N, CA, C and O atoms as a GROMACS GRO file, in nm:
protein
  388
    1MET      N    1  -2.420  10.145  11.358
    1MET     CA    2  -2.320  10.077  11.466
    1MET      C    3  -2.171  10.059  11.372
    1MET      O    4  -2.162   9.993  11.268
    2ASP      N    5  -2.066  10.131  11.434
    2ASP     CA    6  -1.936  10.116  11.398
    2ASP      C    7  -1.859   9.977  11.415
    2ASP      O    8  -1.856   9.911  11.519
    3GLN      N    9  -1.800   9.946  11.299
    3GLN     CA   10  -1.734   9.800  11.325
    3GLN      C   11  -1.594   9.798  11.283
    3GLN      O   12  -1.566   9.874  11.191
    4MET      N   13  -1.493   9.720  11.335
    4MET     CA   14  -1.382   9.703  11.314
    4MET      C   15  -1.347   9.565  11.260
    4MET      O   16  -1.431   9.479  11.289
    5THR      N   17  -1.249   9.526  11.192
    5THR     CA   18  -1.195   9.390  11.153
    5THR      C   19  -1.075   9.338  11.284
    5THR      O   20  -0.996   9.416  11.338
    6PRO      N   21  -1.084   9.232  11.307
    6PRO     CA   22  -0.983   9.156  11.391
    6PRO      C   23  -0.857   9.222  11.362
    6PRO      O   24  -0.792   9.268  11.456
    7THR      N   25  -0.810   9.234  11.236
    7THR     CA   26  -0.679   9.323  11.184
    7THR      C   27  -0.679   9.443  11.235
    7THR      O   28  -0.580   9.482  11.297
    8GLU      N   29  -0.787   9.520  11.218
    8GLU     CA   30  -0.769   9.654  11.279
    8GLU      C   31  -0.756   9.656  11.410
    8GLU      O   32  -0.681   9.747  11.446
    9VAL      N   33  -0.805   9.583  11.512
    9VAL     CA   34  -0.815   9.546  11.624
    9VAL      C   35  -0.673   9.546  11.683
    9VAL      O   36  -0.621   9.624  11.763
   10GLN      N   37  -0.617   9.417  11.612
   10GLN     CA   38  -0.493   9.383  11.640
   10GLN      C   39  -0.380   9.488  11.616
   10GLN      O   40  -0.281   9.505  11.687
   11ASN      N   41  -0.412   9.549  11.508
   11ASN     CA   42  -0.323   9.682  11.493
   11ASN      C   43  -0.318   9.778  11.557
   11ASN      O   44  -0.207   9.831  11.560
   12GLY      N   45  -0.424   9.842  11.634
   12GLY     CA   46  -0.451   9.936  11.719
   12GLY      C   47  -0.398   9.893  11.852
   12GLY      O   48  -0.365   9.984  11.927
   13LEU      N   49  -0.383   9.744  11.903
   13LEU     CA   50  -0.370   9.726  12.025
   13LEU      C   51  -0.249   9.813  12.085
   13LEU      O   52  -0.158   9.839  12.006
   14GLY      N   53  -0.243   9.848  12.184
   14GLY     CA   54  -0.144   9.920  12.276
   14GLY      C   55  -0.136  10.063  12.222
   14GLY      O   56  -0.057  10.143  12.271
   15SER      N   57  -0.221  10.099  12.115
   15SER     CA   58  -0.197  10.253  12.090
   15SER      C   59  -0.265  10.368  12.158
   15SER      O   60  -0.241  10.487  12.140
   16ASN      N   61  -0.379  10.302  12.262
   16ASN     CA   62  -0.462  10.396  12.322
   16ASN      C   63  -0.574  10.459  12.289
   16ASN      O   64  -0.642  10.538  12.355
   17GLU      N   65  -0.590  10.412  12.162
   17GLU     CA   66  -0.691  10.463  12.088
   17GLU      C   67  -0.818  10.392  12.125
   17GLU      O   68  -0.918  10.454  12.086
   18PHE      N   69  -0.844  10.277  12.190
   18PHE     CA   70  -0.939  10.214  12.226
   18PHE      C   71  -0.902  10.100  12.341
   18PHE      O   72  -0.788  10.059  12.365
   19GLU      N   73  -1.005  10.065  12.397
   19GLU     CA   74  -0.967   9.931  12.519
   19GLU      C   75  -1.068   9.826  12.466
   19GLU      O   76  -1.182   9.860  12.434
   20VAL      N   77  -1.031   9.723  12.460
   20VAL     CA   78  -1.125   9.595  12.440
   20VAL      C   79  -1.194   9.538  12.539
   20VAL      O   80  -1.135   9.522  12.646
   21VAL      N   81  -1.302   9.505  12.529
   21VAL     CA   82  -1.430   9.434  12.633
   21VAL      C   83  -1.485   9.335  12.599
   21VAL      O   84  -1.566   9.340  12.506
   22ASP      N   85  -1.461   9.228  12.659
   22ASP     CA   86  -1.474   9.096  12.604
   22ASP      C   87  -1.613   9.058  12.681
   22ASP      O   88  -1.621   9.067  12.804
   23VAL      N   89  -1.722   9.014  12.600
   23VAL     CA   90  -1.833   9.003  12.668
   23VAL      C   91  -1.898   8.862  12.674
   23VAL      O   92  -2.014   8.827  12.695
   24ARG      N   93  -1.775   8.786  12.648
   24ARG     CA   94  -1.787   8.607  12.647
   24ARG      C   95  -1.829   8.597  12.803
   24ARG      O   96  -1.835   8.687  12.887
   25GLU      N   97  -1.858   8.447  12.816
   25GLU     CA   98  -1.886   8.369  12.947
   25GLU      C   99  -1.737   8.349  12.992
   25GLU      O  100  -1.640   8.360  12.917
   26VAL      N  101  -1.733   8.315  13.134
   26VAL     CA  102  -1.623   8.274  13.195
   26VAL      C  103  -1.540   8.171  13.144
   26VAL      O  104  -1.418   8.179  13.131
   27SER      N  105  -1.626   8.056  13.112
   27SER     CA  106  -1.568   7.938  13.019
   27SER      C  107  -1.506   7.967  12.890
   27SER      O  108  -1.418   7.890  12.850
   28GLU      N  109  -1.543   8.078  12.812
   28GLU     CA  110  -1.518   8.079  12.688
   28GLU      C  111  -1.378   8.175  12.674
   28GLU      O  112  -1.295   8.179  12.583
   29VAL      N  113  -1.383   8.264  12.822
   29VAL     CA  114  -1.262   8.367  12.818
   29VAL      C  115  -1.144   8.267  12.878
   29VAL      O  116  -1.030   8.301  12.848
   30ALA      N  117  -1.155   8.175  12.942
   30ALA     CA  118  -1.079   8.075  12.979
   30ALA      C  119  -0.990   7.999  12.866
   30ALA      O  120  -0.880   7.948  12.889
   31GLN      N  121  -1.038   8.000  12.776
   31GLN     CA  122  -0.975   7.952  12.667
   31GLN      C  123  -0.887   8.067  12.586
   31GLN      O  124  -0.816   8.033  12.491
   32GLY      N  125  -0.893   8.174  12.619
   32GLY     CA  126  -0.796   8.259  12.559
   32GLY      C  127  -0.872   8.386  12.517
   32GLY      O  128  -0.974   8.374  12.449
   33LYS      N  129  -0.818   8.529  12.561
   33LYS     CA  130  -0.874   8.634  12.528
   33LYS      C  131  -0.798   8.741  12.460
   33LYS      O  132  -0.678   8.716  12.472
   34ILE      N  133  -0.818   8.842  12.399
   34ILE     CA  134  -0.734   8.954  12.365
   34ILE      C  135  -0.664   9.049  12.460
   34ILE      O  136  -0.718   9.131  12.535
   35PRO      N  137  -0.525   9.024  12.442
   35PRO     CA  138  -0.420   9.070  12.558
   35PRO      C  139  -0.497   9.199  12.624
   35PRO      O  140  -0.524   9.295  12.552
   36GLY      N  141  -0.525   9.199  12.735
   36GLY     CA  142  -0.563   9.353  12.791
   36GLY      C  143  -0.709   9.359  12.811
   36GLY      O  144  -0.756   9.444  12.887
   37ALA      N  145  -0.767   9.294  12.762
   37ALA     CA  146  -0.912   9.286  12.739
   37ALA      C  147  -0.984   9.309  12.875
   37ALA      O  148  -0.948   9.245  12.974
   38ILE      N  149  -1.076   9.392  12.881
   38ILE     CA  150  -1.155   9.382  13.009
   38ILE      C  151  -1.284   9.281  12.982
   38ILE      O  152  -1.362   9.284  12.887
   39HIS      N  153  -1.284   9.207  13.076
   39HIS     CA  154  -1.381   9.071  13.082
   39HIS      C  155  -1.548   9.117  13.155
   39HIS      O  156  -1.573   9.128  13.276
   40ILE      N  157  -1.630   9.133  13.056
   40ILE     CA  158  -1.780   9.200  13.118
   40ILE      C  159  -1.881   9.097  13.033
   40ILE      O  160  -1.929   9.115  12.921
   41PRO      N  161  -1.901   8.960  13.142
   41PRO     CA  162  -1.991   8.894  13.051
   41PRO      C  163  -2.147   8.979  13.011
   41PRO      O  164  -2.210   9.045  13.094
   42LEU      N  165  -2.182   8.960  12.884
   42LEU     CA  166  -2.290   9.036  12.847
   42LEU      C  167  -2.413   9.022  12.957
   42LEU      O  168  -2.473   9.127  12.980
   43GLY      N  169  -2.445   8.933  13.010
   43GLY     CA  170  -2.552   8.946  13.130
   43GLY      C  171  -2.525   9.022  13.236
   43GLY      O  172  -2.610   9.049  13.321
   44LEU      N  173  -2.397   9.063  13.239
   44LEU     CA  174  -2.377   9.167  13.345
   44LEU      C  175  -2.356   9.304  13.306
   44LEU      O  176  -2.344   9.398  13.385
   45LEU      N  177  -2.353   9.313  13.166
   45LEU     CA  178  -2.290   9.454  13.131
   45LEU      C  179  -2.385   9.573  13.174
   45LEU      O  180  -2.344   9.688  13.195
   46GLU      N  181  -2.520   9.531  13.187
   46GLU     CA  182  -2.615   9.656  13.257
   46GLU      C  183  -2.564   9.674  13.372
   46GLU      O  184  -2.544   9.793  13.396
   47PHE      N  185  -2.531   9.596  13.462
   47PHE     CA  186  -2.479   9.618  13.590
   47PHE      C  187  -2.346   9.669  13.633
   47PHE      O  188  -2.312   9.711  13.744
   48ARG      N  189  -2.275   9.656  13.524
   48ARG     CA  190  -2.116   9.690  13.526
   48ARG      C  191  -2.077   9.801  13.419
   48ARG      O  192  -1.960   9.826  13.392
   49MET      N  193  -2.174   9.860  13.366
   49MET     CA  194  -2.134   9.958  13.262
   49MET      C  195  -2.073  10.063  13.295
   49MET      O  196  -1.991  10.119  13.223
   50ASN      N  197  -2.120  10.116  13.449
   50ASN     CA  198  -2.063  10.210  13.497
   50ASN      C  199  -1.891  10.211  13.548
   50ASN      O  200  -1.838  10.304  13.608
   51GLU      N  201  -1.823  10.082  13.506
   51GLU     CA  202  -1.710  10.067  13.528
   51GLU      C  203  -1.598  10.115  13.402
   51GLU      O  204  -1.475  10.120  13.413
   52LEU      N  205  -1.669  10.143  13.298
   52LEU     CA  206  -1.652  10.190  13.154
   52LEU      C  207  -1.675  10.354  13.186
   52LEU      O  208  -1.760  10.413  13.253
   53ASP      N  209  -1.560  10.401  13.105
   53ASP     CA  210  -1.539  10.538  13.114
   53ASP      C  211  -1.598  10.621  12.974
   53ASP      O  212  -1.524  10.629  12.876
   54LYS      N  213  -1.719  10.674  12.973
   54LYS     CA  214  -1.797  10.756  12.850
   54LYS      C  215  -1.688  10.810  12.788
   54LYS      O  216  -1.705  10.796  12.667
   55ASN      N  217  -1.574  10.871  12.813
   55ASN     CA  218  -1.467  10.940  12.747
   55ASN      C  219  -1.385  10.846  12.665
   55ASN      O  220  -1.310  10.897  12.582
   56LYS      N  221  -1.390  10.704  12.677
   56LYS     CA  222  -1.301  10.637  12.590
   56LYS      C  223  -1.357  10.581  12.465
   56LYS      O  224  -1.460  10.629  12.417
   57THR      N  225  -1.296  10.486  12.410
   57THR     CA  226  -1.396  10.429  12.299
   57THR      C  227  -1.323  10.273  12.334
   57THR      O  228  -1.208  10.240  12.361
   58TYR      N  229  -1.458  10.196  12.318
   58TYR     CA  230  -1.422  10.039  12.367
   58TYR      C  231  -1.460   9.966  12.228
   58TYR      O  232  -1.551  10.005  12.154
   59VAL      N  233  -1.385   9.863  12.204
   59VAL     CA  234  -1.418   9.761  12.102
   59VAL      C  235  -1.491   9.649  12.173
   59VAL      O  236  -1.437   9.593  12.268
   60MET      N  237  -1.619   9.612  12.129
   60MET     CA  238  -1.668   9.502  12.189
   60MET      C  239  -1.634   9.347  12.132
   60MET      O  240  -1.646   9.326  12.012
   61VAL      N  241  -1.606   9.277  12.192
   61VAL     CA  242  -1.568   9.129  12.117
   61VAL      C  243  -1.650   9.019  12.199
   61VAL      O  244  -1.675   9.026  12.319
   62CYS      N  245  -1.687   8.913  12.112
   62CYS     CA  246  -1.750   8.783  12.168
   62CYS      C  247  -1.668   8.684  12.063
   62CYS      O  248  -1.570   8.696  11.990
   63ARG      N  249  -1.771   8.572  12.098
   63ARG     CA  250  -1.727   8.443  12.014
   63ARG      C  251  -1.723   8.465  11.874
   63ARG      O  252  -1.615   8.451  11.818
   64SER      N  253  -1.853   8.507  11.790
   64SER     CA  254  -1.856   8.536  11.653
   64SER      C  255  -1.932   8.658  11.620
   64SER      O  256  -1.981   8.669  11.507
   65GLY      N  257  -1.948   8.760  11.719
   65GLY     CA  258  -2.002   8.898  11.653
   65GLY      C  259  -2.148   8.917  11.720
   65GLY      O  260  -2.190   9.031  11.743
   66GLY      N  261  -2.213   8.815  11.746
   66GLY     CA  262  -2.359   8.847  11.783
   66GLY      C  263  -2.388   8.900  11.915
   66GLY      O  264  -2.474   8.986  11.931
   67ARG      N  265  -2.318   8.850  12.015
   67ARG     CA  266  -2.328   8.928  12.157
   67ARG      C  267  -2.262   9.039  12.142
   67ARG      O  268  -2.318   9.127  12.207
   68SER      N  269  -2.156   9.082  12.078
   68SER     CA  270  -2.070   9.191  12.110
   68SER      C  271  -2.149   9.298  12.009
   68SER      O  272  -2.132   9.419  12.018
   69SER      N  273  -2.214   9.253  11.937
   69SER     CA  274  -2.300   9.350  11.872
   69SER      C  275  -2.438   9.409  11.930
   69SER      O  276  -2.475   9.526  11.916
   70ARG      N  277  -2.512   9.299  12.003
   70ARG     CA  278  -2.580   9.344  12.123
   70ARG      C  279  -2.564   9.431  12.224
   70ARG      O  280  -2.649   9.512  12.258
   71ALA      N  281  -2.424   9.414  12.289
   71ALA     CA  282  -2.339   9.479  12.357
   71ALA      C  283  -2.306   9.649  12.330
   71ALA      O  284  -2.297   9.742  12.409
   72THR      N  285  -2.294   9.642  12.184
   72THR     CA  286  -2.249   9.774  12.130
   72THR      C  287  -2.366   9.855  12.112
   72THR      O  288  -2.358   9.973  12.146
   73GLN      N  289  -2.498   9.800  12.052
   73GLN     CA  290  -2.629   9.878  12.052
   73GLN      C  291  -2.654   9.914  12.193
   73GLN      O  292  -2.682  10.031  12.221
   74PHE      N  293  -2.647   9.827  12.279
   74PHE     CA  294  -2.693   9.865  12.472
   74PHE      C  295  -2.601   9.969  12.493
   74PHE      O  296  -2.655  10.071  12.535
   75LEU      N  297  -2.478   9.975  12.478
   75LEU     CA  298  -2.376  10.069  12.524
   75LEU      C  299  -2.406  10.224  12.437
   75LEU      O  300  -2.414  10.332  12.496
   76GLU      N  301  -2.417  10.213  12.331
   76GLU     CA  302  -2.438  10.311  12.234
   76GLU      C  303  -2.589  10.386  12.292
   76GLU      O  304  -2.584  10.508  12.304
   77TYR      N  305  -2.681  10.337  12.316
   77TYR     CA  306  -2.816  10.389  12.361
   77TYR      C  307  -2.752  10.474  12.498
   77TYR      O  308  -2.791  10.590  12.503
   78TYR      N  309  -2.680  10.439  12.584
   78TYR     CA  310  -2.654  10.492  12.706
   78TYR      C  311  -2.533  10.583  12.676
   78TYR      O  312  -2.463  10.608  12.775
   79GLY      N  313  -2.495  10.639  12.558
   79GLY     CA  314  -2.413  10.704  12.530
   79GLY      C  315  -2.260  10.698  12.537
   79GLY      O  316  -2.193  10.802  12.534
   80TYR      N  317  -2.195  10.551  12.550
   80TYR     CA  318  -2.073  10.512  12.522
   80TYR      C  319  -2.039  10.508  12.381
   80TYR      O  320  -2.116  10.495  12.286
   81ASN      N  321  -1.903  10.524  12.382
   81ASN     CA  322  -1.827  10.543  12.225
   81ASN      C  323  -1.795  10.397  12.206
   81ASN      O  324  -1.693  10.363  12.264
   82VAL      N  325  -1.853  10.310  12.143
   82VAL     CA  326  -1.846  10.186  12.122
   82VAL      C  327  -1.838  10.146  11.939
   82VAL      O  328  -1.884  10.194  11.836
   83ILE      N  329  -1.747  10.030  11.980
   83ILE     CA  330  -1.733   9.964  11.813
   83ILE      C  331  -1.757   9.806  11.834
   83ILE      O  332  -1.735   9.763  11.947
   84ASN      N  333  -1.793   9.730  11.748
   84ASN     CA  334  -1.797   9.603  11.745
   84ASN      C  335  -1.694   9.548  11.627
   84ASN      O  336  -1.684   9.586  11.510
   85MET      N  337  -1.616   9.437  11.706
   85MET     CA  338  -1.515   9.357  11.630
   85MET      C  339  -1.596   9.267  11.538
   85MET      O  340  -1.674   9.191  11.596
   86GLN      N  341  -1.593   9.262  11.419
   86GLN     CA  342  -1.628   9.184  11.338
   86GLN      C  343  -1.610   9.034  11.337
   86GLN      O  344  -1.489   9.012  11.338
   87GLY      N  345  -1.668   8.939  11.336
   87GLY     CA  346  -1.655   8.807  11.346
   87GLY      C  347  -1.578   8.731  11.480
   87GLY      O  348  -1.539   8.615  11.492
   88GLY      N  349  -1.572   8.848  11.575
   88GLY     CA  350  -1.562   8.792  11.700
   88GLY      C  351  -1.398   8.709  11.711
   88GLY      O  352  -1.304   8.733  11.635
   89MET      N  353  -1.397   8.626  11.807
   89MET     CA  354  -1.277   8.555  11.853
   89MET      C  355  -1.266   8.418  11.744
   89MET      O  356  -1.167   8.347  11.729
   90MET      N  357  -1.381   8.406  11.682
   90MET     CA  358  -1.349   8.310  11.588
   90MET      C  359  -1.259   8.379  11.482
   90MET      O  360  -1.170   8.308  11.433
   91ALA      N  361  -1.269   8.504  11.441
   91ALA     CA  362  -1.195   8.542  11.335
   91ALA      C  363  -1.057   8.606  11.391
   91ALA      O  364  -0.987   8.662  11.306
   92TRP      N  365  -1.022   8.604  11.487
   92TRP     CA  366  -0.905   8.648  11.595
   92TRP      C  367  -0.789   8.555  11.526
   92TRP      O  368  -0.791   8.432  11.525
   93GLN      N  369  -0.695   8.630  11.472
   93GLN     CA  370  -0.557   8.570  11.450
   93GLN      C  371  -0.433   8.595  11.528
   93GLN      O  372  -0.326   8.534  11.525
   94GLY      N  373  -0.471   8.701  11.603
   94GLY     CA  374  -0.363   8.765  11.689
   94GLY      C  375  -0.343   8.666  11.810
   94GLY      O  376  -0.402   8.558  11.812
   95PRO      N  377  -0.238   8.713  11.934
   95PRO     CA  378  -0.211   8.654  12.048
   95PRO      C  379  -0.331   8.643  12.145
   95PRO      O  380  -0.427   8.718  12.130
   96THR      N  381  -0.329   8.558  12.235
   96THR     CA  382  -0.439   8.538  12.320
   96THR      C  383  -0.351   8.526  12.478
   96THR      O  384  -0.229   8.506  12.489
   97GLU      N  385  -0.426   8.539  12.564
   97GLU     CA  386  -0.365   8.544  12.715
   97GLU      C  387  -0.474   8.486  12.784
   97GLU      O  388  -0.469   8.470  12.906
   0.00000   0.00000   0.00000
């Protein structure tokens, strides 16, 4: 499984290299998410993965890295280009919306 640090993700925002997918619950995202991130709670990923384009790269994010790691493995299995952000939002130092 490929991984990126929060700093690498922050530096790549807006570059069209990847899109961020936040797999946290609604109440967690309400406290702030990475600007422009797509919100798909982990429990709904199986049902909403068709909203993602297999020709794009996605960085998966959660609170600490565990759920996003599971999401990354799940989507990799189905042929998506995905990267896990290490440490999740607990390690994020960048802006939130």
